[in-house]
A tleap script that builds the chain and sets N, CA, C and O, in Angstrom:
source leaprc.protein.ff14SB
mol = sequence {
  NMET LEU SER MET THR ARG PRO GLY LEU ARG
  SER VAL LEU LEU TYR HIE THR PRO GLU ARG
  TRP ARG PHE ALA VAL GLY GLU ASP PRO VAL
  ALA MET ALA CYS GLY ALA LEU ASP LEU PRO
  PRO ASP THR PRO PHE GLU LEU ALA GLU GLN
  VAL PHE ARG GLU HIE ILE GLU ARG HIE TRP
  GLY HIE ARG ILE GLU PRO GLN TRP ARG GLU
  SER LYS PRO GLY TRP TRP GLU ALA ASP LEU
  SER VAL PRO PRO CALA
}
set mol.1.N position { 22.470 26.851 55.295 }
set mol.1.CA position { 22.808 26.497 54.123 }
set mol.1.C position { 22.150 25.207 53.909 }
set mol.1.O position { 22.090 24.376 54.815 }
set mol.2.N position { 21.601 24.985 52.617 }
set mol.2.CA position { 20.694 23.685 52.453 }
set mol.2.C position { 21.779 22.656 52.125 }
set mol.2.O position { 22.898 23.049 51.795 }
set mol.3.N position { 21.467 21.260 52.211 }
set mol.3.CA position { 22.155 20.295 51.999 }
set mol.3.C position { 22.738 20.445 50.401 }
set mol.3.O position { 22.030 20.866 49.486 }
set mol.4.N position { 23.971 20.079 50.257 }
set mol.4.CA position { 24.635 20.121 48.974 }
set mol.4.C position { 24.449 18.808 48.099 }
set mol.4.O position { 25.054 18.675 47.036 }
set mol.5.N position { 23.598 17.861 48.589 }
set mol.5.CA position { 23.469 16.487 47.928 }
set mol.5.C position { 21.882 16.440 47.483 }
set mol.5.O position { 21.347 15.343 47.322 }
set mol.6.N position { 21.341 17.341 47.340 }
set mol.6.CA position { 20.043 17.232 46.831 }
set mol.6.C position { 19.833 16.762 45.457 }
set mol.6.O position { 20.678 17.017 44.599 }
set mol.7.N position { 18.684 16.039 45.156 }
set mol.7.CA position { 18.700 15.375 43.989 }
set mol.7.C position { 18.793 16.251 42.537 }
set mol.7.O position { 19.173 15.723 41.491 }
set mol.8.N position { 18.450 17.450 42.624 }
set mol.8.CA position { 18.602 18.159 41.176 }
set mol.8.C position { 18.423 19.493 41.432 }
set mol.8.O position { 17.960 19.972 42.467 }
set mol.9.N position { 18.859 20.168 40.315 }
set mol.9.CA position { 18.865 21.708 40.205 }
set mol.9.C position { 17.774 22.169 39.275 }
set mol.9.O position { 17.554 21.515 38.255 }
set mol.10.N position { 17.136 23.154 39.529 }
set mol.10.CA position { 16.036 23.681 38.451 }
set mol.10.C position { 16.188 25.102 37.871 }
set mol.10.O position { 15.697 25.477 36.807 }
set mol.11.N position { 17.060 25.965 38.855 }
set mol.11.CA position { 17.196 27.277 38.324 }
set mol.11.C position { 18.435 27.845 38.958 }
set mol.11.O position { 18.873 27.341 39.992 }
set mol.12.N position { 18.992 28.826 38.409 }
set mol.12.CA position { 20.138 29.471 38.784 }
set mol.12.C position { 20.070 30.941 38.508 }
set mol.12.O position { 19.576 31.330 37.450 }
set mol.13.N position { 20.613 31.919 39.545 }
set mol.13.CA position { 20.630 33.370 39.329 }
set mol.13.C position { 22.102 33.641 39.928 }
set mol.13.O position { 22.628 33.164 40.934 }
set mol.14.N position { 22.592 34.557 38.989 }
set mol.14.CA position { 23.965 35.090 39.327 }
set mol.14.C position { 23.738 36.462 39.139 }
set mol.14.O position { 23.159 36.871 38.132 }
set mol.15.N position { 24.241 37.382 40.232 }
set mol.15.CA position { 24.133 38.816 40.033 }
set mol.15.C position { 25.193 39.408 41.127 }
set mol.15.O position { 25.658 38.713 42.030 }
set mol.16.N position { 25.501 40.742 40.929 }
set mol.16.CA position { 26.433 41.447 41.663 }
set mol.16.C position { 25.702 42.395 42.401 }
set mol.16.O position { 24.682 42.934 41.971 }
set mol.17.N position { 26.286 42.644 43.688 }
set mol.17.CA position { 25.838 43.793 44.610 }
set mol.17.C position { 27.075 44.866 44.555 }
set mol.17.O position { 28.091 44.828 43.860 }
set mol.18.N position { 26.713 45.694 45.380 }
set mol.18.CA position { 28.035 46.704 45.424 }
set mol.18.C position { 29.213 45.959 46.090 }
set mol.18.O position { 30.358 46.309 45.806 }
set mol.19.N position { 29.022 45.079 46.851 }
set mol.19.CA position { 30.155 44.324 47.594 }
set mol.19.C position { 30.736 43.181 46.809 }
set mol.19.O position { 31.961 43.126 46.697 }
set mol.20.N position { 29.948 42.232 46.237 }
set mol.20.CA position { 30.499 41.255 45.550 }
set mol.20.C position { 29.558 40.511 44.599 }
set mol.20.O position { 28.422 40.957 44.435 }
set mol.21.N position { 29.990 39.319 43.915 }
set mol.21.CA position { 28.995 38.550 43.157 }
set mol.21.C position { 28.241 37.575 44.110 }
set mol.21.O position { 28.820 37.123 45.098 }
set mol.22.N position { 27.035 37.271 43.837 }
set mol.22.CA position { 26.114 36.449 44.637 }
set mol.22.C position { 25.375 35.556 43.748 }
set mol.22.O position { 25.252 35.804 42.549 }
set mol.23.N position { 24.839 34.431 44.361 }
set mol.23.CA position { 24.076 33.407 43.462 }
set mol.23.C position { 23.085 33.015 44.459 }
set mol.23.O position { 23.116 33.156 45.682 }
set mol.24.N position { 22.047 32.407 43.570 }
set mol.24.CA position { 20.897 31.505 44.088 }
set mol.24.C position { 20.864 30.476 43.230 }
set mol.24.O position { 21.112 30.491 42.025 }
set mol.25.N position { 20.459 29.342 44.097 }
set mol.25.CA position { 20.263 27.994 43.187 }
set mol.25.C position { 19.040 27.438 43.611 }
set mol.25.O position { 18.918 27.257 44.823 }
set mol.26.N position { 18.065 27.115 42.831 }
set mol.26.CA position { 16.729 26.590 42.996 }
set mol.26.C position { 16.939 24.991 42.837 }
set mol.26.O position { 17.413 24.417 41.857 }
set mol.27.N position { 16.528 24.485 43.891 }
set mol.27.CA position { 16.784 22.914 44.036 }
set mol.27.C position { 15.470 22.170 43.962 }
set mol.27.O position { 14.471 22.736 44.405 }
set mol.28.N position { 15.371 20.954 43.445 }
set mol.28.CA position { 14.230 20.232 43.595 }
set mol.28.C position { 14.260 19.508 45.003 }
set mol.28.O position { 15.355 19.235 45.496 }
set mol.29.N position { 13.062 19.185 45.676 }
set mol.29.CA position { 11.880 19.593 45.220 }
set mol.29.C position { 11.461 21.166 45.117 }
set mol.29.O position { 11.204 21.757 44.068 }
set mol.30.N position { 11.448 21.642 46.256 }
set mol.30.CA position { 11.415 23.097 46.291 }
set mol.30.C position { 12.037 23.737 47.367 }
set mol.30.O position { 11.524 23.873 48.478 }
set mol.31.N position { 13.180 24.142 47.024 }
set mol.31.CA position { 14.178 24.669 47.752 }
set mol.31.C position { 15.158 25.876 47.407 }
set mol.31.O position { 15.283 25.957 46.185 }
set mol.32.N position { 15.735 26.631 47.944 }
set mol.32.CA position { 16.708 27.551 47.479 }
set mol.32.C position { 17.911 27.783 48.451 }
set mol.32.O position { 17.796 27.862 49.674 }
set mol.33.N position { 19.184 27.892 47.689 }
set mol.33.CA position { 20.413 27.905 48.386 }
set mol.33.C position { 20.901 29.218 47.834 }
set mol.33.O position { 20.712 29.557 46.666 }
set mol.34.N position { 21.591 30.001 48.808 }
set mol.34.CA position { 22.063 31.363 48.333 }
set mol.34.C position { 23.433 31.387 48.856 }
set mol.34.O position { 23.758 30.764 49.866 }
set mol.35.N position { 24.313 32.182 48.094 }
set mol.35.CA position { 25.661 32.477 48.582 }
set mol.35.C position { 26.414 33.493 47.783 }
set mol.35.O position { 25.924 34.089 46.823 }
set mol.36.N position { 27.653 33.663 48.239 }
set mol.36.CA position { 28.416 34.772 47.529 }
set mol.36.C position { 29.682 34.122 46.979 }
set mol.36.O position { 30.182 33.179 47.592 }
set mol.37.N position { 30.222 34.581 45.853 }
set mol.37.CA position { 31.541 34.319 45.359 }
set mol.37.C position { 32.602 35.185 45.689 }
set mol.37.O position { 32.351 36.388 45.765 }
set mol.38.N position { 33.798 34.759 45.908 }
set mol.38.CA position { 34.865 35.633 46.347 }
set mol.38.C position { 35.352 36.607 45.180 }
set mol.38.O position { 36.548 36.704 44.903 }
set mol.39.N position { 34.387 37.302 44.531 }
set mol.39.CA position { 34.829 38.146 43.522 }
set mol.39.C position { 34.418 39.570 43.624 }
set mol.39.O position { 33.286 39.799 44.052 }
set mol.40.N position { 35.159 40.514 43.302 }
set mol.40.CA position { 34.617 41.937 43.535 }
set mol.40.C position { 33.443 42.183 42.541 }
set mol.40.O position { 33.317 41.377 41.619 }
set mol.41.N position { 32.679 43.097 42.632 }
set mol.41.CA position { 31.616 43.538 41.920 }
set mol.41.C position { 31.853 43.878 40.311 }
set mol.41.O position { 31.063 43.815 39.369 }
set mol.42.N position { 33.287 44.274 40.369 }
set mol.42.CA position { 33.651 44.586 38.819 }
set mol.42.C position { 34.266 43.623 38.073 }
set mol.42.O position { 34.875 43.860 37.030 }
set mol.43.N position { 34.109 42.378 38.644 }
set mol.43.CA position { 34.611 41.202 37.791 }
set mol.43.C position { 33.624 40.971 36.573 }
set mol.43.O position { 32.401 41.072 36.670 }
set mol.44.N position { 34.335 40.635 35.373 }
set mol.44.CA position { 33.243 40.600 34.172 }
set mol.44.C position { 32.452 39.351 34.507 }
set mol.44.O position { 32.840 38.425 35.219 }
set mol.45.N position { 31.288 39.460 33.889 }
set mol.45.CA position { 30.373 38.298 33.803 }
set mol.45.C position { 30.774 37.149 33.516 }
set mol.45.O position { 30.385 36.218 34.220 }
set mol.46.N position { 31.610 36.913 32.467 }
set mol.46.CA position { 32.057 35.860 31.858 }
set mol.46.C position { 33.024 35.084 32.942 }
set mol.46.O position { 32.986 33.856 33.006 }
set mol.47.N position { 33.787 35.761 33.686 }
set mol.47.CA position { 34.603 35.334 34.692 }
set mol.47.C position { 33.830 34.763 35.895 }
set mol.47.O position { 34.099 33.683 36.422 }
set mol.48.N position { 32.809 35.624 36.289 }
set mol.48.CA position { 32.068 35.255 37.462 }
set mol.48.C position { 31.227 33.964 37.047 }
set mol.48.O position { 31.063 33.075 37.883 }
set mol.49.N position { 30.757 33.865 35.920 }
set mol.49.CA position { 29.900 32.749 35.522 }
set mol.49.C position { 30.753 31.442 35.498 }
set mol.49.O position { 30.240 30.375 35.836 }
set mol.50.N position { 32.004 31.522 35.113 }
set mol.50.CA position { 32.973 30.383 35.048 }
set mol.50.C position { 33.232 30.159 36.500 }
set mol.50.O position { 33.256 28.961 36.783 }
set mol.51.N position { 33.432 30.971 37.498 }
set mol.51.CA position { 33.656 30.618 38.722 }
set mol.51.C position { 32.328 30.018 39.491 }
set mol.51.O position { 32.406 29.165 40.374 }
set mol.52.N position { 31.200 30.547 39.059 }
set mol.52.CA position { 30.066 30.149 39.595 }
set mol.52.C position { 29.802 28.573 38.955 }
set mol.52.O position { 29.307 27.741 39.716 }
set mol.53.N position { 30.094 28.230 37.740 }
set mol.53.CA position { 30.016 26.831 37.392 }
set mol.53.C position { 30.914 25.873 37.963 }
set mol.53.O position { 30.564 24.715 38.187 }
set mol.54.N position { 32.029 26.304 38.200 }
set mol.54.CA position { 32.971 25.415 38.944 }
set mol.54.C position { 32.470 25.198 40.490 }
set mol.54.O position { 32.620 24.133 41.089 }
set mol.55.N position { 31.933 26.214 40.973 }
set mol.55.CA position { 31.363 26.037 42.416 }
set mol.55.C position { 30.139 25.069 42.343 }
set mol.55.O position { 30.045 24.214 43.224 }
set mol.56.N position { 29.282 25.130 41.451 }
set mol.56.CA position { 28.346 24.152 41.176 }
set mol.56.C position { 28.651 22.844 41.066 }
set mol.56.O position { 27.939 21.969 41.559 }
set mol.57.N position { 29.892 22.573 40.315 }
set mol.57.CA position { 30.334 21.245 40.175 }
set mol.57.C position { 30.960 20.727 41.461 }
set mol.57.O position { 30.666 19.620 41.913 }
set mol.58.N position { 31.800 21.521 42.021 }
set mol.58.CA position { 32.477 21.085 43.357 }
set mol.58.C position { 31.465 20.925 44.426 }
set mol.58.O position { 31.594 19.935 45.146 }
set mol.59.N position { 30.531 21.693 44.640 }
set mol.59.CA position { 29.580 21.528 45.906 }
set mol.59.C position { 28.255 20.718 45.542 }
set mol.59.O position { 27.664 20.032 46.376 }
set mol.60.N position { 27.847 20.862 44.226 }
set mol.60.CA position { 26.664 19.984 44.051 }
set mol.60.C position { 26.859 18.674 43.300 }
set mol.60.O position { 26.073 17.729 43.370 }
set mol.61.N position { 28.044 18.702 42.530 }
set mol.61.CA position { 28.425 17.446 41.838 }
set mol.61.C position { 27.783 17.539 40.392 }
set mol.61.O position { 27.695 16.477 39.777 }
set mol.62.N position { 27.343 18.653 39.806 }
set mol.62.CA position { 26.718 18.638 38.512 }
set mol.62.C position { 27.460 19.740 37.822 }
set mol.62.O position { 27.847 20.784 38.349 }
set mol.63.N position { 27.625 19.329 36.421 }
set mol.63.CA position { 28.161 20.339 35.294 }
set mol.63.C position { 26.919 20.953 34.674 }
set mol.63.O position { 26.013 20.282 34.181 }
set mol.64.N position { 26.941 22.070 34.726 }
set mol.64.CA position { 25.768 22.805 34.202 }
set mol.64.C position { 26.392 23.734 32.897 }
set mol.64.O position { 27.555 24.135 32.867 }
set mol.65.N position { 25.431 23.975 31.891 }
set mol.65.CA position { 25.724 24.956 30.915 }
set mol.65.C position { 24.458 25.844 30.787 }
set mol.65.O position { 23.562 25.637 29.968 }
set mol.66.N position { 24.481 26.719 31.565 }
set mol.66.CA position { 23.099 27.493 31.660 }
set mol.66.C position { 23.025 28.442 30.384 }
set mol.66.O position { 24.003 29.027 29.918 }
set mol.67.N position { 21.777 28.509 29.902 }
set mol.67.CA position { 21.236 29.463 28.995 }
set mol.67.C position { 21.092 30.753 29.588 }
set mol.67.O position { 19.922 30.949 29.919 }
set mol.68.N position { 21.899 31.754 29.856 }
set mol.68.CA position { 21.569 32.954 30.608 }
set mol.68.C position { 20.700 33.781 29.969 }
set mol.68.O position { 20.598 33.751 28.742 }
set mol.69.N position { 19.904 34.696 30.818 }
set mol.69.CA position { 19.217 35.770 30.169 }
set mol.69.C position { 19.497 36.929 31.178 }
set mol.69.O position { 19.516 36.705 32.389 }
set mol.70.N position { 19.711 38.155 30.663 }
set mol.70.CA position { 19.826 39.123 31.625 }
set mol.70.C position { 18.568 39.772 31.949 }
set mol.70.O position { 18.029 40.599 31.214 }
set mol.71.N position { 18.075 39.343 33.161 }
set mol.71.CA position { 16.586 39.827 33.580 }
set mol.71.C position { 16.446 41.322 33.828 }
set mol.71.O position { 15.433 41.954 33.525 }
set mol.72.N position { 17.482 41.827 34.376 }
set mol.72.CA position { 17.644 43.345 34.644 }
set mol.72.C position { 19.197 43.570 34.703 }
set mol.72.O position { 19.963 42.617 34.847 }
set mol.73.N position { 19.631 44.863 34.586 }
set mol.73.CA position { 21.124 45.061 34.451 }
set mol.73.C position { 21.994 44.344 35.766 }
set mol.73.O position { 21.727 44.643 36.930 }
set mol.74.N position { 22.684 43.711 35.532 }
set mol.74.CA position { 23.733 42.861 36.392 }
set mol.74.C position { 22.843 41.651 37.198 }
set mol.74.O position { 23.157 41.204 38.301 }
set mol.75.N position { 21.739 41.251 36.450 }
set mol.75.CA position { 21.128 39.959 37.073 }
set mol.75.C position { 20.907 39.114 35.897 }
set mol.75.O position { 20.249 39.467 34.918 }
set mol.76.N position { 21.515 37.928 36.045 }
set mol.76.CA position { 21.419 36.919 34.978 }
set mol.76.C position { 20.681 35.695 35.535 }
set mol.76.O position { 21.034 35.291 36.643 }
set mol.77.N position { 19.771 35.110 34.936 }
set mol.77.CA position { 18.931 33.966 35.295 }
set mol.77.C position { 18.933 32.949 34.193 }
set mol.77.O position { 18.983 33.311 33.018 }
set mol.78.N position { 18.879 31.683 34.543 }
set mol.78.CA position { 18.720 30.533 33.827 }
set mol.78.C position { 17.925 29.298 34.301 }
set mol.78.O position { 18.208 28.753 35.368 }
set mol.79.N position { 16.984 28.882 33.548 }
set mol.79.CA position { 16.247 27.663 34.010 }
set mol.79.C position { 16.946 26.454 33.566 }
set mol.79.O position { 17.501 26.443 32.468 }
set mol.80.N position { 16.958 25.443 34.337 }
set mol.80.CA position { 17.773 24.256 33.855 }
set mol.80.C position { 17.077 23.100 34.788 }
set mol.80.O position { 16.337 23.273 35.756 }
set mol.81.N position { 17.511 21.926 34.236 }
set mol.81.CA position { 17.130 20.578 34.752 }
set mol.81.C position { 18.259 19.776 34.724 }
set mol.81.O position { 18.637 19.336 33.639 }
set mol.82.N position { 18.875 19.508 35.772 }
set mol.82.CA position { 19.942 18.620 36.019 }
set mol.82.C position { 19.663 17.267 36.574 }
set mol.82.O position { 19.257 17.143 37.730 }
set mol.83.N position { 19.877 16.193 35.747 }
set mol.83.CA position { 19.598 14.894 36.625 }
set mol.83.C position { 20.550 14.640 37.589 }
set mol.83.O position { 21.704 15.064 37.528 }
set mol.84.N position { 20.018 13.831 38.644 }
set mol.84.CA position { 20.854 13.557 39.815 }
set mol.84.C position { 22.187 12.792 39.179 }
set mol.84.O position { 22.205 12.096 38.163 }
set mol.85.N position { 23.302 13.118 40.061 }
set mol.85.CA position { 24.762 12.660 39.578 }
set mol.85.C position { 24.865 11.287 39.811 }
set mol.85.O position { 25.902 10.688 39.522 }
savepdb mol mol.pdb
quit
């Protein structure tokens, strides 16, 4: 797992697999951190997104308000730029 103290976030991906909800976070300068949320795959997107934003704030120290777009069924992406905390 990458350091949770990197200077900024540039993109996020939130999706569900048959087992659980998962995420990927693109960090500056060029790095990627991936993980899973402790949520079953049938959890509604709105709840998974809320839990994900809380995870980002807790572990990265950033509040984010992603403008999500569903890139394919069950996969949501957002480009963002968060200044260092």
